[in-house]
C-alpha positions as CSV (number, residue, x, y, z in Angstrom):
1,M,129.2,204.4,104.5
2,K,130.8,201.0,104.0
3,A,129.0,197.8,103.1
4,I,130.1,194.4,104.4
5,I,128.9,191.3,102.6
6,L,129.3,188.2,104.8
7,A,130.5,185.3,102.6
8,A,132.9,183.3,104.7
9,G,130.6,180.3,105.5
10,Y,131.2,176.8,104.2
11,A,127.5,176.1,103.4
12,T,127.9,172.4,104.2
13,R,124.1,171.9,104.2
14,L,124.2,172.8,100.5
15,Y,126.6,170.0,99.5
16,P,127.4,169.0,96.9
17,L,126.4,172.4,95.3
18,T,128.9,174.3,97.6
19,K,131.6,171.6,98.0
20,D,133.8,173.5,95.4
21,K,131.9,176.8,95.0
22,A,131.2,179.6,97.4
23,K,127.5,179.9,98.2
24,A,127.3,183.6,97.3
25,L,128.6,182.7,93.8
26,L,125.8,180.2,93.0
27,P,123.8,181.3,90.0
28,I,120.2,182.3,90.1
29,G,119.1,182.7,86.5
30,E,121.9,184.6,84.7
31,K,123.6,186.2,87.7
32,T,125.1,185.1,91.0
33,I,123.5,185.7,94.4
34,L,126.4,188.2,95.0
35,D,125.6,190.1,91.8
36,Y,122.0,190.7,92.9
37,I,123.3,192.2,96.1
38,M,125.9,194.3,94.4
39,E,123.3,195.7,91.9
40,K,121.3,197.0,94.9
41,L,124.4,198.5,96.5
42,E,125.4,200.2,93.3
43,A,122.2,202.3,93.5
44,L,123.3,203.8,96.9
45,P,125.7,206.7,96.4
46,E,126.3,206.9,100.1
47,I,128.2,203.6,100.0
48,D,131.7,204.1,98.7
49,T,133.3,200.7,99.4
50,V,132.0,197.2,99.5
51,Y,133.9,194.6,101.5
52,V,133.3,190.9,100.7
53,V,134.7,188.8,103.5
54,S,135.4,185.2,102.6
55,N,137.5,182.3,103.9
56,A,140.8,180.8,102.7
57,K,139.0,178.1,100.7
58,F,137.0,180.4,98.5
59,A,138.7,183.8,98.6
60,G,140.3,183.1,95.2
61,Q,136.9,182.6,93.6
62,F,135.7,186.0,94.9
63,E,138.9,187.6,93.6
64,Q,138.1,186.1,90.2
65,W,134.5,187.3,90.4
66,K,135.8,190.8,91.2
67,A,138.2,190.8,88.3
68,Q,135.3,189.9,85.9
69,S,132.8,192.4,87.3
70,H,132.3,195.9,86.2
71,Y,130.8,197.7,89.2
72,E,131.6,201.3,89.9
73,K,132.0,200.9,93.6
74,E,135.4,199.9,95.1
75,I,135.2,196.2,96.0
76,V,137.7,194.8,98.6
77,V,137.8,191.0,99.0
78,L,139.1,189.9,102.4
79,N,140.3,186.4,103.3
80,D,139.5,185.8,107.0
81,G,142.2,183.1,107.2
82,T,139.9,180.2,108.1
83,C,140.1,176.9,106.3
84,T,137.3,174.7,107.7
85,E,133.9,174.8,109.3
86,K,135.5,174.1,112.6
87,D,137.8,177.1,112.7
88,R,135.5,179.7,111.2
89,R,135.2,183.1,112.9
90,G,131.4,183.3,112.8
91,A,129.5,186.2,111.2
92,I,130.0,188.7,114.0
93,G,133.7,187.7,114.2
94,D,133.9,188.3,110.4
95,I,132.3,191.8,110.7
96,W,134.8,192.8,113.3
97,F,137.7,191.3,111.3
98,T,136.6,193.4,108.3
99,V,136.3,196.5,110.5
100,Q,139.9,196.0,111.7
101,E,141.4,195.0,108.4
102,G,139.7,197.9,106.6
103,A,140.4,200.3,109.4
104,I,136.7,201.3,109.1
105,D,135.7,204.4,110.9
106,D,132.3,204.9,109.3
107,E,128.8,203.8,109.2
108,I,128.3,200.2,108.0
109,M,125.6,198.2,106.2
110,V,126.0,194.5,106.8
111,I,124.4,192.0,104.4
112,A,124.4,188.2,104.5
113,G,125.9,187.0,101.2
114,D,123.6,184.0,101.1
115,N,120.3,186.0,101.0
116,F,118.4,186.6,97.9
117,F,116.0,189.6,98.5
118,T,113.7,191.8,96.6
119,Y,113.3,194.7,99.1
120,S,114.7,198.2,98.5
121,L,118.0,199.1,100.2
122,R,117.2,202.7,99.3
123,D,114.0,202.6,101.4
124,Y,115.9,200.9,104.2
125,L,118.6,203.5,104.2
126,N,116.1,206.4,104.2
127,F,114.5,204.8,107.2
128,Y,117.9,204.7,109.0
129,Y,118.5,208.4,108.3
130,K,115.0,209.3,109.5
131,K,115.4,207.4,112.8
132,G,119.1,208.5,113.2
133,S,119.8,205.2,114.9
134,D,120.9,201.6,114.3
135,C,118.5,199.5,112.3
136,V,117.4,195.9,111.6
137,C,115.0,194.9,108.9
138,V,111.9,192.8,109.6
139,K,108.8,191.3,108.1
140,Q,105.6,189.7,109.6
141,W,105.8,186.0,109.0
142,E,102.6,184.2,108.2
143,N,103.7,180.6,108.9
144,K,103.7,180.4,112.7
145,E,105.3,176.9,112.6
146,E,108.4,178.3,111.0
147,L,109.1,181.2,113.4
148,S,111.5,179.2,115.6
149,R,113.9,179.1,112.6
150,F,114.4,182.9,112.7
151,G,115.4,185.7,114.9
152,I,112.2,187.2,116.4
153,A,111.7,190.8,117.4
154,V,109.3,192.5,119.7
155,L,108.7,196.2,118.8
156,D,107.0,199.2,120.3
157,E,104.5,201.5,118.5
158,E,107.4,203.5,117.0
159,D,109.2,200.3,115.8
160,R,111.8,200.5,118.5
161,V,113.2,197.1,119.3
162,L,112.1,195.9,122.8
163,D,113.4,192.3,122.4
164,I,115.2,190.1,119.9
165,E,115.7,186.4,120.4
166,E,117.5,184.1,118.0
167,K,115.5,180.9,117.1
168,P,113.3,180.9,120.2
169,E,111.4,177.8,121.2
170,N,108.4,180.0,122.1
171,P,108.4,183.1,119.8
172,K,107.0,186.2,121.4
173,S,105.8,187.7,118.1
174,D,105.6,187.0,114.4
175,T,108.1,189.7,113.5
176,V,111.1,188.0,111.8
177,V,114.5,189.7,111.6
178,F,116.5,189.3,108.3
179,A,120.2,189.6,107.9
180,T,120.7,193.1,106.7
181,Y,121.8,195.6,109.3
182,I,122.8,199.3,109.4
183,Y,125.0,200.5,112.3
184,G,126.1,204.0,113.0
185,K,129.8,205.1,113.2
186,E,129.6,205.2,117.0
187,T,128.2,201.7,117.2
188,V,130.9,199.9,115.2
189,P,133.4,199.8,118.0
190,L,130.8,198.0,120.2
191,I,131.1,195.0,117.9
192,G,134.5,194.5,119.4
193,A,133.2,195.1,122.9
194,Y,130.5,192.4,122.3
195,L,133.1,189.9,121.3
196,E,135.5,190.8,124.1
197,E,132.7,189.9,126.6
198,G,132.8,186.4,125.2
199,N,129.4,186.5,123.5
200,K,128.5,184.2,120.6
201,P,130.4,185.2,117.4
202,D,128.2,183.2,114.9
203,A,124.7,184.3,114.0
204,P,124.7,188.1,113.0
205,G,121.4,188.6,114.8
206,N,123.1,188.0,118.1
207,F,124.7,191.4,118.0
208,P,121.5,193.5,117.7
209,A,120.0,191.2,120.3
210,W,122.8,192.5,122.6
211,L,122.8,196.1,121.3
212,Y,119.2,197.0,121.9
213,K,119.8,196.7,125.6
214,K,122.4,199.5,125.4
215,K,120.9,201.9,122.9
216,D,117.9,202.4,120.6
217,V,117.6,200.0,117.7
218,Y,114.8,200.4,115.2
219,A,113.1,198.0,112.8
220,F,112.4,198.7,109.2
221,H,109.4,196.8,107.8
222,F,110.3,195.9,104.2
223,D,108.1,195.3,101.2
224,G,109.2,192.3,99.2
225,D,110.7,189.0,100.0
226,C,113.9,187.6,101.4
227,Y,115.1,184.0,100.9
228,D,117.7,182.4,103.0
229,I,119.2,179.8,100.7
230,G,120.2,177.0,103.1
231,T,119.5,173.7,101.4
232,P,119.6,172.3,97.9
233,E,115.8,172.3,97.9
234,S,115.5,176.0,98.8
235,Y,118.1,176.9,96.2
236,H,116.4,175.0,93.4
237,E,113.1,176.5,94.4
238,I,114.5,180.0,94.0
239,C,115.9,179.1,90.6
240,R,112.5,177.7,89.6
241,L,110.8,180.9,90.7
242,M,113.3,183.0,88.8
243,A,112.8,181.0,85.6
244,E,109.1,181.4,85.9
245,G,109.4,185.2,86.1
246,A,108.3,185.5,89.8
247,F,110.6,188.4,90.5
248,S,110.5,192.0,89.3
249,A,112.5,193.3,86.3
250,E,115.1,194.9,88.6
251,H,116.4,191.4,89.2
């Protein structure tokens, strides 16, 4: 299995914090967001290679991070060739770019490089093996007023996806989809088919929203939290929580 960490965004909403620094390399406590993700991936022997896909502006920073890191897994930094917010490939475009550049013919785990999360990737991967099918990860969201900010899933009694909608005006459930996905080897080429049809290349949740209509996709209910760091306020809040010891020792 290969892991793909999406880190090619320009994070303009986080300016000035990300004007000259990649979002995934922002520190939380003593480590970067990317390091927290890598530590979780290190615990998965099934994953042999981690691809970090960046843009032309920040690829050098990720190469420097890689040179200073001491992870056992092979890390490949890819430059997607974009230079500005206007010419970015989009998250799904970057997944397909990585698949092509890496000649990936394997299962993949896709993780947004701007998410700080406390749930177990081991448990998620075990769920994927149990179901034998593509998976998304979800959590029930208590604040109903915030649901329109997320991708929302409707599930059956076996946690099979019946519907996914990105940022709906009228959410059909309180089940929020977070940006960690596992796709089987046979599903990976469908990412290219999705893009060839002219579908939206940006939000990564748009692909499983298309995929579930073609094959079974299951939802893993995770224990823990996931924080999408999108504004300076949300970033400083996570830093405050870390300083106060709100997260477990594994972080």
